[in-house]
Every structure is written in structure tokens, then in C-alpha cells.
PyMOL Python script that loads the backbone (N, CA, C, O; Angstrom):
from pymol import cmd

cmd.read_pdbstr("""\
ATOM      1  N   UNK A   1      13.153   5.687 -13.144  1.00  0.00           N
ATOM      2  CA  UNK A   1      11.951   5.076 -13.122  1.00  0.00           C
ATOM      3  C   UNK A   1      11.236   5.237 -14.495  1.00  0.00           C
ATOM      4  O   UNK A   1      11.489   6.336 -14.988  1.00  0.00           O
ATOM      5  N   UNK A   2      10.447   4.492 -15.228  1.00  0.00           N
ATOM      6  CA  UNK A   2       9.968   4.665 -16.505  1.00  0.00           C
ATOM      7  C   UNK A   2       8.769   5.193 -16.169  1.00  0.00           C
ATOM      8  O   UNK A   2       8.286   5.093 -15.041  1.00  0.00           O
ATOM      9  N   UNK A   3       8.096   5.926 -17.370  1.00  0.00           N
ATOM     10  CA  UNK A   3       6.493   6.304 -17.146  1.00  0.00           C
ATOM     11  C   UNK A   3       5.775   5.347 -16.644  1.00  0.00           C
ATOM     12  O   UNK A   3       4.995   5.641 -15.738  1.00  0.00           O
ATOM     13  N   UNK A   4       5.868   3.927 -17.125  1.00  0.00           N
ATOM     14  CA  UNK A   4       4.918   2.904 -16.700  1.00  0.00           C
ATOM     15  C   UNK A   4       5.011   2.823 -15.264  1.00  0.00           C
ATOM     16  O   UNK A   4       3.954   2.851 -14.632  1.00  0.00           O
ATOM     17  N   UNK A   5       6.253   2.713 -14.562  1.00  0.00           N
ATOM     18  CA  UNK A   5       6.380   2.524 -13.110  1.00  0.00           C
ATOM     19  C   UNK A   5       5.887   3.657 -12.249  1.00  0.00           C
ATOM     20  O   UNK A   5       5.446   3.508 -11.110  1.00  0.00           O
ATOM     21  N   UNK A   6       6.009   4.911 -12.950  1.00  0.00           N
ATOM     22  CA  UNK A   6       5.388   6.183 -12.119  1.00  0.00           C
ATOM     23  C   UNK A   6       3.872   6.088 -11.821  1.00  0.00           C
ATOM     24  O   UNK A   6       3.348   6.567 -10.816  1.00  0.00           O
ATOM     25  N   UNK A   7       3.044   5.232 -13.077  1.00  0.00           N
ATOM     26  CA  UNK A   7       1.761   5.214 -12.686  1.00  0.00           C
ATOM     27  C   UNK A   7       1.492   4.056 -11.636  1.00  0.00           C
ATOM     28  O   UNK A   7       0.329   3.699 -11.445  1.00  0.00           O
ATOM     29  N   UNK A   8       2.478   3.496 -10.990  1.00  0.00           N
ATOM     30  CA  UNK A   8       1.953   2.456  -9.998  1.00  0.00           C
ATOM     31  C   UNK A   8       2.472   2.907  -8.573  1.00  0.00           C
ATOM     32  O   UNK A   8       2.896   2.078  -7.767  1.00  0.00           O
ATOM     33  N   UNK A   9       2.424   4.121  -8.330  1.00  0.00           N
ATOM     34  CA  UNK A   9       3.077   4.699  -7.118  1.00  0.00           C
ATOM     35  C   UNK A   9       1.829   4.634  -6.226  1.00  0.00           C
ATOM     36  O   UNK A   9       2.049   4.244  -5.079  1.00  0.00           O
ATOM     37  N   UNK A  10       0.786   4.888  -6.482  1.00  0.00           N
ATOM     38  CA  UNK A  10      -0.386   4.980  -5.841  1.00  0.00           C
ATOM     39  C   UNK A  10      -1.611   4.127  -6.303  1.00  0.00           C
ATOM     40  O   UNK A  10      -1.936   4.164  -7.490  1.00  0.00           O
ATOM     41  N   UNK A  11      -2.350   3.309  -5.349  1.00  0.00           N
ATOM     42  CA  UNK A  11      -3.506   2.811  -6.004  1.00  0.00           C
ATOM     43  C   UNK A  11      -4.669   2.866  -4.873  1.00  0.00           C
ATOM     44  O   UNK A  11      -4.409   3.245  -3.731  1.00  0.00           O
ATOM     45  N   UNK A  12      -5.855   2.497  -5.235  1.00  0.00           N
ATOM     46  CA  UNK A  12      -6.927   2.478  -4.443  1.00  0.00           C
ATOM     47  C   UNK A  12      -6.905   1.232  -3.316  1.00  0.00           C
ATOM     48  O   UNK A  12      -6.086   0.380  -3.660  1.00  0.00           O
ATOM     49  N   UNK A  13      -7.456   0.968  -2.305  1.00  0.00           N
ATOM     50  CA  UNK A  13      -7.437   0.007  -1.698  1.00  0.00           C
ATOM     51  C   UNK A  13      -8.018  -1.090  -2.263  1.00  0.00           C
ATOM     52  O   UNK A  13      -7.558  -2.208  -2.033  1.00  0.00           O
ATOM     53  N   UNK A  14      -9.062  -0.913  -3.043  1.00  0.00           N
ATOM     54  CA  UNK A  14      -9.904  -1.655  -3.844  1.00  0.00           C
ATOM     55  C   UNK A  14      -8.965  -2.510  -4.894  1.00  0.00           C
ATOM     56  O   UNK A  14      -8.937  -3.740  -4.896  1.00  0.00           O
ATOM     57  N   UNK A  15      -8.189  -1.666  -5.799  1.00  0.00           N
ATOM     58  CA  UNK A  15      -7.351  -2.214  -6.675  1.00  0.00           C
ATOM     59  C   UNK A  15      -5.925  -2.907  -6.011  1.00  0.00           C
ATOM     60  O   UNK A  15      -5.189  -3.639  -6.673  1.00  0.00           O
ATOM     61  N   UNK A  16      -5.726  -2.612  -4.866  1.00  0.00           N
ATOM     62  CA  UNK A  16      -4.684  -3.451  -4.393  1.00  0.00           C
ATOM     63  C   UNK A  16      -5.029  -4.521  -3.761  1.00  0.00           C
ATOM     64  O   UNK A  16      -4.159  -5.377  -3.596  1.00  0.00           O
ATOM     65  N   UNK A  17      -6.237  -4.728  -3.300  1.00  0.00           N
ATOM     66  CA  UNK A  17      -6.832  -5.893  -2.784  1.00  0.00           C
ATOM     67  C   UNK A  17      -6.965  -6.861  -4.009  1.00  0.00           C
ATOM     68  O   UNK A  17      -6.710  -8.061  -3.914  1.00  0.00           O
ATOM     69  N   UNK A  18      -7.378  -6.265  -5.151  1.00  0.00           N
ATOM     70  CA  UNK A  18      -7.751  -7.199  -6.586  1.00  0.00           C
ATOM     71  C   UNK A  18      -6.390  -7.598  -7.010  1.00  0.00           C
ATOM     72  O   UNK A  18      -6.294  -8.749  -7.435  1.00  0.00           O
ATOM     73  N   UNK A  19      -5.247  -6.825  -6.977  1.00  0.00           N
ATOM     74  CA  UNK A  19      -3.968  -7.215  -7.359  1.00  0.00           C
ATOM     75  C   UNK A  19      -3.297  -8.279  -6.467  1.00  0.00           C
ATOM     76  O   UNK A  19      -2.495  -9.119  -6.876  1.00  0.00           O
ATOM     77  N   UNK A  20      -3.719  -8.139  -5.217  1.00  0.00           N
ATOM     78  CA  UNK A  20      -3.136  -9.089  -4.338  1.00  0.00           C
ATOM     79  C   UNK A  20      -3.825 -10.313  -3.995  1.00  0.00           C
ATOM     80  O   UNK A  20      -3.342 -11.169  -3.254  1.00  0.00           O
ATOM     81  N   UNK A  21      -5.209 -10.400  -4.666  1.00  0.00           N
ATOM     82  CA  UNK A  21      -5.582 -11.582  -4.186  1.00  0.00           C
ATOM     83  C   UNK A  21      -6.309 -11.793  -2.952  1.00  0.00           C
ATOM     84  O   UNK A  21      -6.540 -12.893  -2.448  1.00  0.00           O
ATOM     85  N   UNK A  22      -6.635 -10.721  -2.524  1.00  0.00           N
ATOM     86  CA  UNK A  22      -7.129 -10.529  -0.806  1.00  0.00           C
ATOM     87  C   UNK A  22      -8.456  -9.960  -0.964  1.00  0.00           C
ATOM     88  O   UNK A  22      -8.867  -9.544  -2.047  1.00  0.00           O
ATOM     89  N   UNK A  23      -9.120  -9.942   0.104  1.00  0.00           N
ATOM     90  CA  UNK A  23     -10.459  -9.207   0.380  1.00  0.00           C
ATOM     91  C   UNK A  23     -10.453  -7.999   0.370  1.00  0.00           C
ATOM     92  O   UNK A  23      -9.381  -7.493   0.698  1.00  0.00           O
ATOM     93  N   UNK A  24     -11.454  -7.171   0.050  1.00  0.00           N
ATOM     94  CA  UNK A  24     -11.458  -5.539   0.198  1.00  0.00           C
ATOM     95  C   UNK A  24     -11.424  -5.096   1.747  1.00  0.00           C
ATOM     96  O   UNK A  24     -10.927  -4.048   2.159  1.00  0.00           O
ATOM     97  N   UNK A  25     -12.059  -6.112   2.546  1.00  0.00           N
ATOM     98  CA  UNK A  25     -12.247  -5.988   3.927  1.00  0.00           C
ATOM     99  C   UNK A  25     -10.815  -6.070   4.546  1.00  0.00           C
ATOM    100  O   UNK A  25     -10.445  -5.301   5.434  1.00  0.00           O
ATOM    101  N   UNK A  26      -9.930  -7.194   3.941  1.00  0.00           N
ATOM    102  CA  UNK A  26      -8.494  -7.377   4.650  1.00  0.00           C
ATOM    103  C   UNK A  26      -7.727  -6.301   4.388  1.00  0.00           C
ATOM    104  O   UNK A  26      -7.084  -5.784   5.302  1.00  0.00           O
ATOM    105  N   UNK A  27      -7.683  -5.819   3.136  1.00  0.00           N
ATOM    106  CA  UNK A  27      -6.818  -4.789   2.516  1.00  0.00           C
ATOM    107  C   UNK A  27      -7.346  -3.405   3.384  1.00  0.00           C
ATOM    108  O   UNK A  27      -6.461  -2.680   3.840  1.00  0.00           O
ATOM    109  N   UNK A  28      -8.407  -3.129   3.556  1.00  0.00           N
ATOM    110  CA  UNK A  28      -8.635  -2.196   4.436  1.00  0.00           C
ATOM    111  C   UNK A  28      -8.284  -2.166   5.975  1.00  0.00           C
ATOM    112  O   UNK A  28      -8.117  -1.123   6.607  1.00  0.00           O
ATOM    113  N   UNK A  29      -8.200  -3.333   6.456  1.00  0.00           N
ATOM    114  CA  UNK A  29      -7.578  -3.645   7.625  1.00  0.00           C
ATOM    115  C   UNK A  29      -6.240  -3.314   7.790  1.00  0.00           C
ATOM    116  O   UNK A  29      -5.755  -2.710   8.747  1.00  0.00           O
ATOM    117  N   UNK A  30      -5.553  -3.826   6.613  1.00  0.00           N
ATOM    118  CA  UNK A  30      -4.008  -3.705   6.375  1.00  0.00           C
ATOM    119  C   UNK A  30      -3.733  -2.266   6.479  1.00  0.00           C
ATOM    120  O   UNK A  30      -2.791  -1.828   7.140  1.00  0.00           O
ATOM    121  N   UNK A  31      -4.695  -1.409   5.716  1.00  0.00           N
ATOM    122  CA  UNK A  31      -4.456   0.021   5.840  1.00  0.00           C
ATOM    123  C   UNK A  31      -4.554   0.850   6.868  1.00  0.00           C
ATOM    124  O   UNK A  31      -3.833   1.827   7.071  1.00  0.00           O
ATOM    125  N   UNK A  32      -5.647   0.387   7.680  1.00  0.00           N
ATOM    126  CA  UNK A  32      -6.151   1.156   9.008  1.00  0.00           C
ATOM    127  C   UNK A  32      -5.221   0.630   9.978  1.00  0.00           C
ATOM    128  O   UNK A  32      -4.743   1.494  10.713  1.00  0.00           O
ATOM    129  N   UNK A  33      -4.807  -0.641  10.193  1.00  0.00           N
ATOM    130  CA  UNK A  33      -3.716  -0.850  11.343  1.00  0.00           C
ATOM    131  C   UNK A  33      -2.260  -0.611  10.924  1.00  0.00           C
ATOM    132  O   UNK A  33      -1.344  -0.867  11.705  1.00  0.00           O
ATOM    133  N   UNK A  34      -2.042  -0.119   9.690  1.00  0.00           N
ATOM    134  CA  UNK A  34      -0.350   0.066   9.342  1.00  0.00           C
ATOM    135  C   UNK A  34       0.306  -0.523   8.892  1.00  0.00           C
ATOM    136  O   UNK A  34       1.446  -0.074   8.775  1.00  0.00           O
ATOM    137  N   UNK A  35      -0.016  -2.002   8.314  1.00  0.00           N
ATOM    138  CA  UNK A  35       0.331  -3.137   7.920  1.00  0.00           C
ATOM    139  C   UNK A  35       1.105  -2.742   6.439  1.00  0.00           C
ATOM    140  O   UNK A  35       2.223  -3.143   6.116  1.00  0.00           O
ATOM    141  N   UNK A  36       0.374  -2.008   5.770  1.00  0.00           N
ATOM    142  CA  UNK A  36       1.036  -1.603   4.343  1.00  0.00           C
ATOM    143  C   UNK A  36       0.962  -0.185   4.375  1.00  0.00           C
ATOM    144  O   UNK A  36      -0.054   0.270   4.902  1.00  0.00           O
ATOM    145  N   UNK A  37       2.026   0.842   3.816  1.00  0.00           N
ATOM    146  CA  UNK A  37       1.988   1.851   3.506  1.00  0.00           C
ATOM    147  C   UNK A  37       0.813   2.635   2.937  1.00  0.00           C
ATOM    148  O   UNK A  37       0.304   2.086   1.960  1.00  0.00           O
ATOM    149  N   UNK A  38       0.336   3.628   3.258  1.00  0.00           N
ATOM    150  CA  UNK A  38      -0.756   4.446   2.700  1.00  0.00           C
ATOM    151  C   UNK A  38      -0.555   5.867   2.814  1.00  0.00           C
ATOM    152  O   UNK A  38       0.324   6.319   3.547  1.00  0.00           O
ATOM    153  N   UNK A  39      -1.359   6.635   2.094  1.00  0.00           N
ATOM    154  CA  UNK A  39      -1.286   8.163   2.394  1.00  0.00           C
ATOM    155  C   UNK A  39      -2.543   8.761   1.752  1.00  0.00           C
ATOM    156  O   UNK A  39      -2.974   8.375   0.665  1.00  0.00           O
ATOM    157  N   UNK A  40      -3.080   9.686   2.458  1.00  0.00           N
ATOM    158  CA  UNK A  40      -4.353  10.336   2.197  1.00  0.00           C
ATOM    159  C   UNK A  40      -4.354  11.328   0.736  1.00  0.00           C
ATOM    160  O   UNK A  40      -3.644  12.334   0.717  1.00  0.00           O
ATOM    161  N   UNK A  41      -5.036  11.029  -0.227  1.00  0.00           N
ATOM    162  CA  UNK A  41      -4.842  12.170  -1.225  1.00  0.00           C
ATOM    163  C   UNK A  41      -6.543  12.453  -1.346  1.00  0.00           C
ATOM    164  O   UNK A  41      -7.515  11.733  -1.575  1.00  0.00           O
ATOM    165  N   UNK A  42      -6.318  14.029  -1.039  1.00  0.00           N
ATOM    166  CA  UNK A  42      -8.044  14.480  -0.997  1.00  0.00           C
ATOM    167  C   UNK A  42      -8.468  13.762   0.162  1.00  0.00           C
ATOM    168  O   UNK A  42      -7.978  13.866   1.286  1.00  0.00           O
ATOM    169  N   UNK A  43      -9.545  12.922  -0.238  1.00  0.00           N
ATOM    170  CA  UNK A  43     -10.489  12.329   0.771  1.00  0.00           C
ATOM    171  C   UNK A  43     -10.620  11.120   0.772  1.00  0.00           C
ATOM    172  O   UNK A  43     -11.515  10.470   1.313  1.00  0.00           O
ATOM    173  N   UNK A  44      -9.254  10.545  -0.164  1.00  0.00           N
ATOM    174  CA  UNK A  44      -9.130   9.188  -0.309  1.00  0.00           C
ATOM    175  C   UNK A  44      -7.852   8.381   0.355  1.00  0.00           C
ATOM    176  O   UNK A  44      -6.736   8.871   0.186  1.00  0.00           O
ATOM    177  N   UNK A  45      -7.969   7.313   1.008  1.00  0.00           N
ATOM    178  CA  UNK A  45      -6.713   6.569   1.344  1.00  0.00           C
ATOM    179  C   UNK A  45      -6.328   5.762   0.365  1.00  0.00           C
ATOM    180  O   UNK A  45      -7.131   4.948  -0.092  1.00  0.00           O
ATOM    181  N   UNK A  46      -4.959   5.862  -0.145  1.00  0.00           N
ATOM    182  CA  UNK A  46      -4.548   5.431  -1.080  1.00  0.00           C
ATOM    183  C   UNK A  46      -3.325   4.378  -0.675  1.00  0.00           C
ATOM    184  O   UNK A  46      -2.632   4.573   0.323  1.00  0.00           O
ATOM    185  N   UNK A  47      -3.147   3.293  -1.521  1.00  0.00           N
ATOM    186  CA  UNK A  47      -2.053   2.466  -0.917  1.00  0.00           C
ATOM    187  C   UNK A  47      -0.699   3.098  -1.547  1.00  0.00           C
ATOM    188  O   UNK A  47      -0.711   3.535  -2.698  1.00  0.00           O
ATOM    189  N   UNK A  48       0.350   3.126  -0.825  1.00  0.00           N
ATOM    190  CA  UNK A  48       1.842   3.650  -1.207  1.00  0.00           C
ATOM    191  C   UNK A  48       2.489   2.671  -1.847  1.00  0.00           C
ATOM    192  O   UNK A  48       3.387   2.087  -1.241  1.00  0.00           O
ATOM    193  N   UNK A  49       2.123   2.252  -3.362  1.00  0.00           N
ATOM    194  CA  UNK A  49       2.913   1.415  -4.072  1.00  0.00           C
ATOM    195  C   UNK A  49       4.342   1.514  -4.155  1.00  0.00           C
ATOM    196  O   UNK A  49       5.106   0.560  -4.300  1.00  0.00           O
ATOM    197  N   UNK A  50       4.719   2.946  -4.036  1.00  0.00           N
ATOM    198  CA  UNK A  50       6.064   3.077  -4.259  1.00  0.00           C
ATOM    199  C   UNK A  50       6.978   2.927  -3.030  1.00  0.00           C
ATOM    200  O   UNK A  50       8.147   2.548  -3.096  1.00  0.00           O
ATOM    201  N   UNK A  51       6.336   3.258  -1.923  1.00  0.00           N
ATOM    202  CA  UNK A  51       7.095   2.925  -0.700  1.00  0.00           C
ATOM    203  C   UNK A  51       7.212   1.270  -0.164  1.00  0.00           C
ATOM    204  O   UNK A  51       8.115   0.872   0.571  1.00  0.00           O
ATOM    205  N   UNK A  52       6.144   0.448  -0.677  1.00  0.00           N
ATOM    206  CA  UNK A  52       5.907  -0.714  -0.636  1.00  0.00           C
ATOM    207  C   UNK A  52       7.029  -1.432  -1.209  1.00  0.00           C
ATOM    208  O   UNK A  52       7.680  -2.284  -0.604  1.00  0.00           O
ATOM    209  N   UNK A  53       7.248  -1.013  -2.520  1.00  0.00           N
ATOM    210  CA  UNK A  53       8.179  -1.530  -3.656  1.00  0.00           C
ATOM    211  C   UNK A  53       9.375  -1.230  -3.261  1.00  0.00           C
ATOM    212  O   UNK A  53      10.132  -2.194  -3.372  1.00  0.00           O
ATOM    213  N   UNK A  54       9.997  -0.038  -2.732  1.00  0.00           N
ATOM    214  CA  UNK A  54      10.941   0.277  -2.152  1.00  0.00           C
ATOM    215  C   UNK A  54      11.468  -0.393  -1.043  1.00  0.00           C
ATOM    216  O   UNK A  54      12.683  -0.572  -0.956  1.00  0.00           O
ATOM    217  N   UNK A  55      10.554  -0.850  -0.041  1.00  0.00           N
ATOM    218  CA  UNK A  55      10.830  -1.471   1.229  1.00  0.00           C
ATOM    219  C   UNK A  55      11.112  -3.150   0.725  1.00  0.00           C
ATOM    220  O   UNK A  55      11.916  -3.901   1.278  1.00  0.00           O
ATOM    221  N   UNK A  56      10.371  -3.453  -0.276  1.00  0.00           N
ATOM    222  CA  UNK A  56      10.668  -4.931  -0.645  1.00  0.00           C
ATOM    223  C   UNK A  56      11.856  -5.003  -1.265  1.00  0.00           C
ATOM    224  O   UNK A  56      12.596  -5.914  -0.894  1.00  0.00           O
ATOM    225  N   UNK A  57      12.301  -4.152  -2.265  1.00  0.00           N
ATOM    226  CA  UNK A  57      13.770  -3.930  -2.740  1.00  0.00           C
ATOM    227  C   UNK A  57      14.890  -3.886  -1.957  1.00  0.00           C
ATOM    228  O   UNK A  57      15.995  -4.233  -2.375  1.00  0.00           O
ATOM    229  N   UNK A  58      14.655  -3.425  -0.690  1.00  0.00           N
ATOM    230  CA  UNK A  58      15.342  -3.191   0.358  1.00  0.00           C
ATOM    231  C   UNK A  58      15.579  -4.671   1.387  1.00  0.00           C
ATOM    232  O   UNK A  58      16.431  -4.835   2.261  1.00  0.00           O
ATOM    233  N   UNK A  59      14.642  -5.505   0.982  1.00  0.00           N
ATOM    234  CA  UNK A  59      14.740  -6.965   1.630  1.00  0.00           C
ATOM    235  C   UNK A  59      13.597  -7.198   2.647  1.00  0.00           C
ATOM    236  O   UNK A  59      13.495  -8.214   3.335  1.00  0.00           O
ATOM    237  N   UNK A  60      12.753  -6.149   2.666  1.00  0.00           N
ATOM    238  CA  UNK A  60      11.520  -6.369   3.763  1.00  0.00           C
ATOM    239  C   UNK A  60      10.822  -7.573   3.254  1.00  0.00           C
ATOM    240  O   UNK A  60      10.485  -7.739   2.082  1.00  0.00           O
ATOM    241  N   UNK A  61      10.623  -8.439   4.279  1.00  0.00           N
ATOM    242  CA  UNK A  61       9.819  -9.746   3.759  1.00  0.00           C
ATOM    243  C   UNK A  61       8.706 -10.080   4.610  1.00  0.00           C
ATOM    244  O   UNK A  61       7.902 -10.976   4.353  1.00  0.00           O
ATOM    245  N   UNK A  62       8.671  -9.207   5.812  1.00  0.00           N
ATOM    246  CA  UNK A  62       7.471  -9.276   6.751  1.00  0.00           C
ATOM    247  C   UNK A  62       7.030  -8.022   6.996  1.00  0.00           C
ATOM    248  O   UNK A  62       7.735  -7.043   7.242  1.00  0.00           O
ATOM    249  N   UNK A  63       5.651  -8.074   6.913  1.00  0.00           N
ATOM    250  CA  UNK A  63       4.779  -7.038   7.281  1.00  0.00           C
ATOM    251  C   UNK A  63       3.918  -7.095   8.145  1.00  0.00           C
ATOM    252  O   UNK A  63       3.016  -7.923   8.022  1.00  0.00           O
ATOM    253  N   UNK A  64       3.962  -6.232   9.254  1.00  0.00           N
ATOM    254  CA  UNK A  64       3.024  -6.349  10.617  1.00  0.00           C
ATOM    255  C   UNK A  64       2.603  -5.247  11.063  1.00  0.00           C
ATOM    256  O   UNK A  64       3.219  -4.181  11.046  1.00  0.00           O
ATOM    257  N   UNK A  65       1.072  -5.533  11.667  1.00  0.00           N
ATOM    258  CA  UNK A  65       0.569  -4.296  12.034  1.00  0.00           C
ATOM    259  C   UNK A  65       1.669  -3.197  12.521  1.00  0.00           C
ATOM    260  O   UNK A  65       2.718  -3.571  13.045  1.00  0.00           O
ATOM    261  N   UNK A  66       1.389  -1.912  12.332  1.00  0.00           N
ATOM    262  CA  UNK A  66       2.209  -0.714  12.977  1.00  0.00           C
ATOM    263  C   UNK A  66       3.223  -0.635  12.064  1.00  0.00           C
ATOM    264  O   UNK A  66       3.869   0.408  12.161  1.00  0.00           O
ATOM    265  N   UNK A  67       3.599  -1.438  11.156  1.00  0.00           N
ATOM    266  CA  UNK A  67       4.932  -1.084  10.454  1.00  0.00           C
ATOM    267  C   UNK A  67       4.842   0.387   9.754  1.00  0.00           C
ATOM    268  O   UNK A  67       5.833   1.100   9.594  1.00  0.00           O
ATOM    269  N   UNK A  68       3.561   0.734   9.369  1.00  0.00           N
ATOM    270  CA  UNK A  68       3.471   2.175   8.804  1.00  0.00           C
ATOM    271  C   UNK A  68       2.256   2.883   9.528  1.00  0.00           C
ATOM    272  O   UNK A  68       1.099   2.463   9.570  1.00  0.00           O
ATOM    273  N   UNK A  69       2.705   3.920  10.029  1.00  0.00           N
ATOM    274  CA  UNK A  69       1.629   4.681  10.700  1.00  0.00           C
ATOM    275  C   UNK A  69       1.207   5.872  10.015  1.00  0.00           C
ATOM    276  O   UNK A  69       2.057   6.608   9.515  1.00  0.00           O
ATOM    277  N   UNK A  70       0.255   6.078   9.956  1.00  0.00           N
ATOM    278  CA  UNK A  70      -0.350   7.351   9.193  1.00  0.00           C
ATOM    279  C   UNK A  70      -1.634   8.367  10.008  1.00  0.00           C
ATOM    280  O   UNK A  70      -2.846   8.507   9.851  1.00  0.00           O
ATOM    281  N   UNK A  71      -0.609   8.934  10.919  1.00  0.00           N
ATOM    282  CA  UNK A  71      -1.432   9.943  11.690  1.00  0.00           C
ATOM    283  C   UNK A  71      -2.015  11.042  11.037  1.00  0.00           C
ATOM    284  O   UNK A  71      -2.683  11.856  11.675  1.00  0.00           O
TER     285      UNK A  71
END
""", "prot")
cmd.dss("prot")
cmd.show_as("cartoon", "prot")
cmd.util.cbc("prot")
cmd.orient("prot")
């Protein structure tokens, strides 16, 4: 993985929404219900782009509520 790729491992929910062309509210909903992978960093919930990218490269094409839990 190049240095440029490493910078894309995590992003804020707002940034994810902007990159994806969806509303911030929808992105928050996807994180909250486990449709997309996330993790907590300090007091912030971040979208785990590394895991999302890994799953896409493995052929995952459908993302649904509960795919990623974050208890």
C-alpha cells in the first residue's frame, strides 16, 4: 500500500457522504445501523475505508443493515 493509500484508511462521516454523493444524514444512518464499516477514534465515529475497500476487492457488492456491527 502506498503512502497515498494509507491516508484513505479512515474518514469522517461527513467526508464519506461528500465523496459518495449522499446526504450526511444518510451516511450517519448507514454508520449507525452497520451498513458500512466504522470505528470509534477518540470521541469520533469514523468510516473504515480500509475495510470497505478490502470487502469491495473481495467482491462484496451488496451492503445492508447489520453487515458491520460496532458494539
